[in-house]
C-alpha positions in Angstrom: 169.8 196.5 -32.8 166.5 195.4 -30.9 166.3 194.7 -27.3 164.8 191.9 -25.7 162.3 193.7 -23.1 162.8 192.2 -19.7 162.0 193.5 -16.2 164.1 192.5 -13.4 161.8 192.2 -10.6 164.6 191.8 -8.5 164.7 196.2 -9.2 162.2 197.2 -8.4 161.7 198.6 -5.1 157.9 199.9 -4.6 154.8 199.8 -6.3 152.0 201.1 -4.6 148.1 200.6 -5.7 145.9 202.0 -3.3 142.1 202.9 -3.4 139.9 205.2 -1.5 137.4 208.0 -1.2 140.0 211.0 -0.8 143.4 211.8 -1.5 146.5 211.5 1.6 149.6 211.9 0.4 150.9 212.5 3.9 153.8 209.7 4.1 155.6 211.1 0.7 158.7 213.1 1.7 159.2 214.5 -1.8 159.3 217.6 -4.2 156.2 216.5 -6.2 153.4 218.4 -4.6 152.3 222.2 -5.6 151.1 224.3 -2.7 148.2 223.2 -2.4 149.8 219.8 -2.0 148.6 218.6 -4.4 150.9 216.2 -7.1 153.1 218.4 -10.2 153.3 215.8 -12.9 152.7 216.0 -17.0 150.4 213.4 -17.8 151.1 210.7 -15.1 155.1 211.7 -15.0 156.8 213.7 -12.2 159.7 216.2 -11.8 160.9 213.5 -9.2 163.2 211.1 -11.1 161.6 207.5 -11.2 158.2 208.8 -9.4 155.2 208.8 -11.3 151.0 208.9 -10.7 148.1 207.0 -11.8 143.8 206.8 -11.2 144.4 210.6 -10.5 141.2 211.9 -11.9 142.1 214.0 -15.3 145.3 212.4 -15.3 144.8 212.4 -19.1 141.1 211.6 -19.6 138.3 211.9 -17.3 138.7 207.9 -17.5 142.1 208.4 -15.5 140.5 208.5 -12.5 138.2 205.3 -12.9 139.3 201.4 -12.6 137.9 200.6 -16.4 139.7 204.0 -17.5 143.2 203.7 -16.4 144.7 201.2 -19.4 145.6 204.5 -21.6 147.6 206.2 -18.8 149.0 203.0 -17.5 150.0 202.0 -21.0 151.4 205.6 -21.7 153.3 205.4 -18.6 154.8 201.7 -18.7 156.3 203.3 -22.4 158.0 205.7 -20.4 158.9 203.7 -18.1 160.8 201.2 -20.6 162.0 204.4 -22.7 164.2 205.1 -19.4 165.5 201.8 -19.2 166.3 200.9 -23.1 168.4 204.2 -22.9 170.3 203.0 -20.0 170.9 199.6 -21.9 
C-alpha cells in the first residue's frame, strides 16, 4: 500500500539555515560532537535521533560545503527523514 507523502508543518519544530566564515556550535547542547567539537555523523545523520547536519565540508563530497553542491546531501537526508516518518505511519 502506498502512502501519500505529506509533511505536517505544525510538527516541524526547528530548521536552522546558516552561513558564515566559521563554525560555532556553542549553542547546541547535545551529545553530537567529538572531543574536538566537530559533529559526529554518518553522511549528515547524527547519533541523536532527529538531529541532522548539512552543508558541512566533505559531508559526502567536496561540494557538500558549497551552496551549489548541497543538493545531493539534501536529497539523501530528505530520504532518510521520509523513511523514518513512513516507518512510524
